[in-house]
N, C-alpha and C positions, 0 to 999 in steps of 0.2 A: 779240142778235143772231146771226145764221144764218150759218155761215159754207161751210153745202156748196157754195154755187153757184160757193164760188171753188174748189175742187178742177179746174170743167169751165174756168172762165175764166182760168187763170193763165198758160196759155198767150199769151192774148191781152194778161194784163198785162205779159208779158215782152218782146213786141212791143213794147208801146207806151211803156215804158222806153227800150227801144234807140233805139227812133225819136227819144227824146224828148235821148236823151242824143248822140246825132249830127248834130242838126239842126243845133246853133250852129255847126256845120263851115262849113256855108256862109253862114255869115252874116260879114262884115268883120269886123275886129278893130278894136274900141274902146280910147280910150287907156283905159288905168289910170295910179290913182298911185302915187308911187314908192314903193320897197319890197320885201324879199326880196330874193336875190342869185340862187336858184338855184329849179329845178323838185322839184316832192314826190315821191315815191315813186309808179313808175307802179302798183303793185299795192299799196300801203298804206291804202289810205284813211285819209289822215293828216287831223286834226281842221280845219277849214276856218280858226278864227278865231286859230289857234295856229303860231309858228314853230318847224316839224318838227324841228328840231335836237334839241328836247329839252334843252335845257342841264341839268334837274335843279336852277336857283334857283328855292326859292320855289313856292307850289300853284300848281298847272295842271289843275286840275279841272273849274273851272266855264267852258264857255263862253262865249267874250266875244259880246256883242250886233252885231249886223252893222255898227252903226256903226263901231265898232275893228277889225273885221277886214280882212286883208291883202285885196288885188286879186289879187294873185301865189298861188302854192303854196310859197312859203319855200324855205327852203335846207333839205335832208336828209343829218346828216352820219351817215356809217356807219363800220364797222370790219371790215368784212369780210374785208378783205386787210389786217388788223394794222396796220394806221395810221389816224388819224382822213382821211378825207377826202369830200367832195361825192359822195353817189351817181351824180351825172350823170356824174363822172369815173372812177368802176371801172369798167373795158373788162372785165367779166361780167355775167351774167344776176342781178341781185342782186333782192329785193324789202325794206321795211322796214316793217313792220305799228306804225306810233304807238300809247303804252301809253295814249294818250290814247282815240284811235281806239276801241281794243279793249273800255274803260270806259266807252265811252259804247253800245257795241254788245251789251252784258253778257255779252262774251266769258272764259269762263271755263274752257276746252280747245282741243285741237288743232279739234275737230271744227267749232266754234264759228268759227274763222278760217279752216278750210285752204281752203275755195275762194275767198281773195283772194290767193291767191298761184297764180299759174299754173303749171301741171305738178305741184303739190302735192297727194297723195291720203293717205287714212289707211283703212286696214282696220283699224276697232274692232271688239273684241270684250267690250267693257263699261271701265265705268270702270278707270281708270289700265292698261287693258291695248291700247296703240295701238302699229300699226307704221304711221311713216310712210315715203312712196312718191315720190321723186321722180324724173319725166323716165322713169318706167316699169317701173326697178330694183328690182324682187321678183321670190325666185318663189314668195311666196306666203304664207298666212295662217301656214303650218306653218314660215315661216325660223325658222330658231334666233337668226342674227345680223344684227345690222342693216346695212343700207345707206346711214342717211343718220345721219350723225351729230349730238351733242347737244352744244353750249357753254352753259355760261353763265358770260358776260364773258368770259375768256380761259381757260376751264378745261374742260378734257373730261369731260363728266358720263355715267353711264352705262356699262353692259360693252362690252369691245373682241372677247367672246371669243364661244362659244355655250355657256357653261356656266352662264351667268348670263340665260338668257331674254332677249339684248339688243335681242331685232327687237320685242318687245313689251310691255317694260317700261320703254318710249321716258319718258326724264322730263318728267314734262306739268305743267310749273309755273304755277301759278296768276298771271296774268298782272298780278295789282295790282301797282303801284307800280312796273312796270318803264318805261324808257324807251321802249324799241322789240323787236321780234323782227324778227332778220336773219333771211333764207330766204337761201342762197345753192345755185344752180342749178347743177348739172353736179360732177360730178367734182372732190372737192379734195383729192387724196393726197399735193401734194407741201406746200401751207403746215400742213395739217392732219392730215395723214396717214391712218390705216387707218377703216376704217367710213364712208368719206365717198363711197362710186362712185356714189352718185347725188346729194349735196351734202349741205348740210348749215344747222341750224337752230339759231340762235344766240339766247340770252336776254341782252338788254343790260341790265343794272340800272339805276337811275338814283342819280347817285351823292351822297354827303353832302356838307352846302353849309353852309362855313362862315363864311358873311355872316351869316346870319341864325337865329333861330330861327322855326320853323311844323309846324304839322301837320293832320293830314284826317282826321276820321270819318266813314265811312259805312255804313249798313244796308240792309238790302233782302229782301221777302218775295218768294216765286212760289207757280205753282200749275198741273201738268200737266192737260191733259185726260187725264179715265178714268188719275188715277195721285195722286198725295198734293201735300203743300204741300214747299217748300224754304224756307231762309233763307240769308243773309250776312249777317257783319260784317267791316268791315277796320280799320284804324289804322293811322295813319302818323305819326313825330314824327321832326323833325330838329332838333338841338342844338347849336351852336357849344360847342365845349369852351376854345377856344383863338382866339380874333377871327381870323379869316383864314387859320387855321394848321391847327386840327385840330375833327372835325365825326364827330357820332354819329346814323346817320338807322335808325331800326326800321320796320320793317314787320310787322303781325300780321293775319292773318286765317282765319276760319272759317265755313264754310260746309256746308251740310245739303243736299245735293243730292236734291230729290225721286225719286221712283221709278214706275214705271209699269207694271211684271211682275207678274199675282199668282200662286201656287203653288196650283193647284186640289185638291192632294193632303193640301196641310197648310194649307190656306187662310188662309195668309198673303196681305196684302195689299204691294202696292209692294215687292217681296223686293229691284229693284235700288236700291234710295236708297242713298246713304253719304253718308259724313262726309268732309269734308276739311278739315285746319288747319295752319297752316304762321304759322313765323317768318321773316326776312330782317335780317339785322342786319349794317350795315357801321360802319367806323372808316377816318379819312380824314386822314389827317395828310401837311400841305406845307411843311415846313421852310423850302424856299426856292422859284422859280419853276422850278428845274429837276430836284427830284426830290420825288416822293411815294412814300406806303405807304399802300398797302388792305387792310385786314384785312377777312374776311366769313363769312359764316357763315350756313348757311340749312340748314331743318327743316321737311319735309313730311310730314305721315301722312294715308291712304287706306285706311279700311274700308268695307266691303258685304258683306253677306249675299246678295248675285247678281251679283256679278262674274264675266266671262268668257264665252266661247261658249256652254258647255253652261249654266253657273247661271243667267247674265244672260239666255242666250235663250229668244226664245217659240216652241213648238212646231210644226212647220210639216211638210205635207206636201211627200216628197222630189220629184214629177213638179209638182204644181199651184204649191208653196207658201201654200199658205193653211191656216193656223191649223188645227191639228186639235181642240183644246181651245176655241177660242174667242178671240177678238181680244185679244193681248199676254197669254195665258195660257201656262204651263206645267206640267209636273207633276216634281218633285223629290222626294226623297225629305228626309225630317226630318234634320235636322243637317249639312244639307250645305250650300255653297255660299259658306261663309265667304273672306273676301280681305281681307287686311292689307298693306299697304306702306308702308316708311318709306326717308325719303333724309335724308342729313347732307351737309353739304358745307364744307370749311373750307377757307379760300383765304388767301395773303399773297399781292400784285402790286408788284411793285418798280418802280418808273420812274426812270430818270436820265439826265438829256442832258448830255453833256459839250461840246458844242460840235461836235467833228467827228464826233461817233457819238452814239447812242441805247443804250443798255442796258435790256432789260425781264428780268425774274425773275418766274414765274409757281411756288409751291408749292401744292400743294394735298392732301387727302387726302377720299375721299368714301368712305362706305357707304350699301348698298344692304340691306332686312330686308324679305325678304317670307314670309307666309305662307299657303296656300290650303287648301282641303276641298271638291275637286270632285266630286262626285256622275259614277260610272261605271256605274251601276246598268244601264243602258240598253248596256252596252257589254258588260259581263260579267256581267250576270245570264243571260242565254240559254244561256252557257258552263257557268258553275260551279254556277249553283242545280238543274242534272239530278245533277252529278256528286256533288254535297253531300245530295240529297234533301231541297233545301229549297224549298220551295211560295214562298215571297218574299222570297228574301234579297236585300239590296240589300250594294253597294260605294260605297266611295268613298276617291278618289288625296290621301294629307294629304302636302303638298310645302311644309315651311318651308327657304330657301334664303339664303343671306347675301353679300354682296358687299363686298371693304375694297378698296379703289384710290388709292395713290400716282402723283404724277405731279411731273415737275420741266422746267421749261421754263427754259433763257438765248437770248433773241435778243439780237443787236449790227448796227443798222442805221444808214446812213449819211442825212445830212438829203435830205429830199426834193425840192431843188434844185440838187441835183448833175447834170450831165450823164451821167453814168454814176452811178447810184444801185442800191447793193448791202446785201445783209442775209442773215445766217449765222445758225443756231440748231442745238443740238443739244436732245434731249427724252429723257426716260426716262417710262418708267411700269411699277409693279408691281401687279398686279390677283390677289388670292386669292377664289374659291369655293368655297362648301360646301353642300350640298343634300344632303335626305333626301327618298326617293319610301317611300311605304307604303300599303300597300291595306289598309281598314278594313271588316270583313264587319258587318252589323246587319240587322233586320227593316227592310223596308222601307215598312212604314206608320207603325210607332211610334219607329224609330230606334234600339232597344233593342240591345244588341252581340248577338252569336252568337260564340262559340269556334268557329275554323276554324283548322286549320293555318296557318301561314303563308303569304301567297299570294305576296306581292312586299315583301321589306324592305332597301332599295337606298342605301348610302351612297357619295355620290357627290361625290370631292374629298381631300382639297385640290386645286384647277385651279389651278396656279399659272403665270400668263402675265407674262412681262418682254419690254421693249422699248426697245431703244436706237436715236435715231435722228439722223441729220445731213442739215441741210438746208440751202439757199441759193437765192438768186437773183439776176441783175443784171437791171437795168433798163436798156438805155440809151436816150436820148433824143435822139434823130440831129436834130431840128427841134423846133421850140415845137411841132407840130403831130403829129408822127410819136414815135412811141417804140414798142421793143421787150423786152420780158421775157421771160426763161428762166430756168427753172427746174427742181432735182432732188432729193431726199429718199432715201436709201437707210437702211432699217429690218434692226436684226435681232431677228428674235422667237425666243422659246423659251418652251416650254409643258411641264409636269410633271402628270400626269392621276393619278389612285388611285382607285382603287372597290372596293368591297368590298358581298357583298349573299346572299340566301340565299332561299329561298321556292320555291313549288311552279311559280309561271310563269316564274321566271328561272334559278332552282337555284342552285347556291353560284359563288360569283363572288369573286376576290380577285388584282387586280392594279394595275402600274403602266407605264404607256406616256410619252413623250417624245417631244417635236415639235419640229421649227425650220424655219425657211425666213427667206429674208433678200433683200424684195423691194424693188425700185426704182421710184419713179414719175416723171416728167416735167411739164412747163409749158412751152408757147411760147405768146404771147401778144402779137400787135400790136395797135396800135390808131392809128388817125388822127382827128383833129381837126378838121372843117369849120371848125369855129367853137367856143366854149365852150358852145354848147347844141348842137352835134350832131355826133357819136363814131360812127362805126363800129370795130368790134372782130373779130377771130379768137381760136381758144384752142384749141388742141390740148392735152388733158389726160389724165393717165391716175390709176385708183385701185386700191385692193387693199383685201380684208377677210383677215387673217392664219387660216394652217389650225391643222391643232394634232392632239391624240390626240382617236379618238372615245370616246363614251362611250355604255357599255350594249354593248359589244363585246368578251369576254372574249377572249386569244388561244385559236386553234385552231378556230375559228368557220368558218374563210373569208371573213372579211371584212375588208377593209382596218384597220389597226391605228390609220393617219393620213390625214387628208386636207389636201389642198395650198390654198395661198391662191386665191382667183379673184381676175381681173383684169379690168378693163374698160380701154378708151380711147372720147376722146370728140371732136367733131368739132364744132364750132359757129362761128357766125357770127351776128353783133347790131350792132342801130343802137338808138341812144338819141338823143330830140329834143327839149330844148323850146323853145318857140314861142310867138307870140301874145303879146309883153311878158312873158312867163312865165306865162301864166295855163293852158296847157296841157304835157303831157309824153305821150310817145310812146316805145316801146320794144317791138322787135319782133327775137326769135331762132330760130333754125331749128338744130336740133343732128342728128347720128346718132353713135349707140354702138354700139360693139362688145363685147361681154360674154363672156369665154373661162373654161373650166373651173368652171363657176356652181357652189357648193356646194350642194347638193339632201340633205334627207331621201329613202333607198331604204330599200325592205325585203326583207330575205334571209332565209327558212326564217324569218317571222314574228318576226322582228328591224330593228328602224329604227337605220340607221347613217346618217352621214355622208359622203359622197362627191361628188366632182369629175365632170361630163360636161356634156357638149353645150355648144352656143354659142345666144345669144341676142343681138339685137340692137333697140334702139331710136331712132328716129327722130320729130321732131317739128316744130312750130312754137306759138310762145307769144307772146302782145302782152297789154300793160296798157296802159292810159290813162286818163288824169285830165284836169280840165279845171274852170276856176275860172272861168264867163262872168259873174258878178257881184258884188260884194260880199255875204260870207257865203254864197255856192250852191258847192258840189260835187258835181260827178259823174263817175262810176268804171268801168272797166267791165276785165274781163279774161279771157281766154279761151285753151284750150291744147287742141290735137290732136297725141294720142301713138300713134304704131305701134311695139308692145311684144310681138317675137314669138320662138319660138323658131326658129333656125337649123340647128337639126340634133334628134334624136331626145334624148330623156333616157336615162340607165341602164339599165339593166334592173332591174325591183323598182319601175317609176316610169313609169306612162302618160303619154307627153305626144310628141309627134310636131312634125315640122318644119312650122312652119307656125304651128301652133296662137298664139294669142295668149296674153302672163304672164297669169299670178290678178288678178285686181282690180285693172289697169290700165282704166280706160274712155279711149275714144278722143277722149270728150269733156267737157272740163270749162269751166264760164263762171260769170260773177256780174258782177251790175252795181251800183251803187250811188247814193243820193241822198244828201247831207245839206245840210239850211239853217238857217242862223240867222237871227234876224230880231228888231228891236226892240219891244220892247213898253211898256207905261205908264213913266215915270220910275223907273229904277232897277231895273226889267224888263228882260228877253231870254227869248227862246224859242230851239227850235231841234226841227226834225224831220228825223225819216230814214229810209229805206225801202234794203231789198237782197234780191237776188236772186239767186239761185245753184242750180246744175244740176252732176249730175255724171252722167254717161253710165254705159248697160248695162257690163256687167263680164263674167267667166267665172272660177267658182269655182276653186280648188286643183287642179295635177294630183293624179292617183288613184293610189292602188296596187293598184288591179286595174281592167280592162279594162270599160270602159263612157263613156259620154258624160258630160261635164261640165255642171255646169248653168249657167244664164243667169240672173245678180243682174241686176233691172231698176233701168232707170235711174229717180231721182228726182229732185226740184227742191223750192223751199221759196222762203217770202217772210217776210221779218222786217221789224216798225216798229219805231220807236221815236219816242218825244215827251218834252221836258219843258220847265223851267222855271228862269230862274237869279233869284236877288233877293240883292244883297250877295255873300256868301261862302257862300249856300245853294245847294242844286240839287235840284232834285225830278226824276226820269224816270220814265216808264213805257214798258214795253216788251211784244214778242208777237214771240216764234220761232217757224217752224216754222205761220204761218198758216192754211196752210189742209189742217193735221194729216194730213202726208203720212207713209206706212210706208215711208219708202228704208231698204231691207237695207245694213249697212255690212260684214257677213261670214256666212258661211252654211256648214256642215257638218253632216255626220253626227252623230247620237249612238251610233251603230253600229259593230261591228268590218268590216260592209258601206259601203264609200263612196258607194254608191247607194241604200241603203235607209232608208225613214223610224224614226223619224222624224228630222229636220234640225230642227237653232238655227239661229233665222233671230235676228241682232240689229239693232234697229231705232234710228232717229233718235231722238232724244225728241219726243215729243208735242206739238201745239200748249202753248206754256208761256208764260203772262200773268205780269210782274213788277213791280213799283215796289219803286225804292229812293230815300234822300234822303243827300245827304253837307251837310259842312260845313269848309271851311276856316278856319283861324284861326293 
């Protein structure tokens, strides 16, 4: 089939789908059969035939036939507010992406499902390197510290500091066997602490089930247009060890994600292919109805020979953004581009209900181990080759890094039925980071080493960050309809950073710097329920990121030795509604965010360092909608408009001006989707689905030299899926990026001149066709 005509027809397809989605609103509601007690997640795209609560009991992989599918949207239970409650009752903007639907869509990472969440955007520079952005809160792809927190169940994961590349090494956990992914939009500094200025992403795993044994196996293959082939294998086993008391659940997977970028210098094809493998094991003990203990361990490994903005990017012209060497082609030195990343997380969670209060304890230990070898020949070759008299010298930056993080949280809270509901907790974390940077020299054609004086040999760390925090909130249920939540959190942060190094570029350095800060966050959250299915709420919330000692700036150079925390305050109004006999949900929120003392990477005397400066604001509107008009059919749509810009010039050393848009924040994001389940012959059923996504035009990073920033073009995509079920078997086929769009997810110069060619452009995956089969037992 020739897909090229779809490039010209995609706008018409979008309009047609939108008309199809909204046309049922003009039709009188038809009676539905009883079932379900709440509306589904407005942005979740939850699987129509399943109860979206995802209790985790028994196999849930095979979509039910249309004859058994409920006619309403079911009940979605979330833990966004650190208690289990209906999504409809949470007085803030939350999206819940159900694990069953992510599986149906063959979603394996953030890039596959980010557009399903209003206000969520990704800046991806390759496999394993993705920055999450919520509500426009980002200073660009070079931002060293995350503005979006990441939790796995009740455990914070990933770095809280600038020393471990926390903004780009976001834990992108394979969603296989996840119950759901919750996305909390807006600052979460009071309940979840630092690094949640824009919001929080929470992976909720499926708990073990002590009532019966079952399992699941799945295997698939895929092929990328103008690229390679991929494969994946997943296995899950749930085993009761003591009836109704003790159970073990193990999930293991291995993916070979296909590549699609060729290196014309070395002749290697599909250099950005990747291997992802992992295991998640959980042991749940429930000795009584009031006590439970869950032990869990997670491991995920990622390896690629072409990850990162430079190594996995396509060489394009700085002005036209057209490929220099050909479509999906790059020039990189031999022996460069390797990227390895390992995550480990171990957690013990205890819940105890004493009647008058509930106690929760979470103890965790996590590690991150990264090793990369990036080609920097385009940046340093023009400077160093004439100095050393080399005709074709090549250079790479080798950067191993380790992170160890321990956390402990204790929380005590009252029953939810009290008129005055309260909660109090304490939190502690200790994070240790070590990193090393070394510039290697070699022949750019052959990769053979060249002996040169030490260019740069830098040991960064250990950087030791500790935080103590105390938080609490009180909810006054003034009436059965009106409630007010007031909360606050006080944190005490301490950081010690040591650095030693030598080389022609940096010179000898050896120093230790200490920093501290004591931020306070707060929350005011009134809500009013007109009925169980219609609520309005207001939210005033604050958030922060910790400061600390500067990296790479020895005393005596005039640069600040430390930088302070940045802070923001968000003002939000929202509405959540369930209507048409619980077959339709709609939520909308409007927000304004004031961001001050922004942490920025600036340059002085050729040395980059962290500083605080400037102000920014972000305002926008987000909306999401779901509708189940008939049995087996689910329609969904969401859209967001975000206006994020500087309110003051950036500090000297960075050229951003009042009124400039924040980097990589599109004004418009949208997606629509449709899923339909239907009966076939006896014992058989089928399902089909389609999705359309749109990401608006964006601006590139603020630059360290005068000149215009680049416009990153908008892009869209269409995904299709279809499958059949027979007994415990499911066979599925899918197409991602049907129109083979070349959407750019990050863009930057490969040279020391931020305006000069070549630029490296990272594209979304080209058209991908896949097939998978699974069986439950």
